[in-house]
C-alpha positions in Angstrom: -0.4 0.1 0.0 3.0 2.4 1.0 4.7 1.4 -2.3 1.0 2.5 -4.6 1.3 5.7 -2.7 4.4 6.5 -3.0 4.1 6.1 -7.1 0.8 8.3 -7.0 2.8 10.7 -5.5 5.6 10.6 -7.5 3.5 10.6 -10.5 1.2 13.8 -9.5 4.3 15.6 -8.6 6.0 15.1 -12.3 2.7 16.2 -13.8 2.4 19.3 -12.1 5.8 20.1 -12.5 5.4 19.3 -16.3 2.3 21.3 -16.4 4.3 24.2 -15.0 6.9 24.0 -17.3 5.3 23.7 -20.3 2.5 27.1 -18.9 6.0 29.0 -18.3 7.1 27.8 -22.1 4.1 29.0 -23.8 4.2 32.2 -21.8 7.9 32.8 -22.9 7.1 35.2 -25.6 4.8 37.4 -23.7 7.2 37.5 -21.2 10.1 38.5 -23.1 7.9 41.0 -24.7 6.9 42.4 -21.3 10.1 43.1 -20.0 11.7 44.3 -23.0 8.5 47.0 -22.9 9.5 47.8 -18.8 13.2 48.2 -19.6 12.9 50.2 -22.7 15.2 53.7 -22.6 12.3 55.0 -23.9 8.6 55.3 -22.7 6.1 53.5 -24.9 2.9 56.3 -25.3 1.1 53.0 -26.8 0.4 49.7 -25.1 -0.9 46.8 -27.8 -3.2 44.3 -27.0 -2.8 41.4 -29.1 -5.8 39.1 -30.0 -5.1 35.7 -30.8 -2.1 33.0 -30.8 1.2 34.2 -30.4 2.6 31.4 -32.3 0.7 31.7 -35.5 2.9 32.8 -38.3 0.4 35.2 -39.9 0.0 38.5 -37.6 -2.7 38.8 -35.1 -5.0 41.8 -34.9 -3.4 44.2 -33.2 -5.3 47.1 -31.4 -3.4 50.2 -30.0 -4.9 52.8 -27.6 -2.8 56.0 -26.0 -1.5 55.4 -22.3 -0.4 58.4 -20.2 3.3 58.0 -19.4 5.0 57.5 -16.1 7.8 59.3 -14.5 10.7 57.0 -13.3 10.8 58.0 -9.8 6.8 57.2 -9.6 6.3 54.7 -6.9 4.5 51.6 -8.3 2.1 48.9 -6.8 1.7 45.5 -8.0 -1.6 44.2 -7.7 
């Protein structure tokens, strides 16, 4: 009984790690884009909303809308 429970635990642990890995791998293009946007030398005056799959070869619909610029010394809180 202990062996069966151990095998179930190891299987669940492996599946959880695999799911986390695949989720981060699929989100990497967006993560890179956000990091590049946040650490860019100039402040972007517009943000983009990308509707659709990030991995398609054809470009998805891009909706741009203006955003008020932030000063570098402004305190920001994470939600």
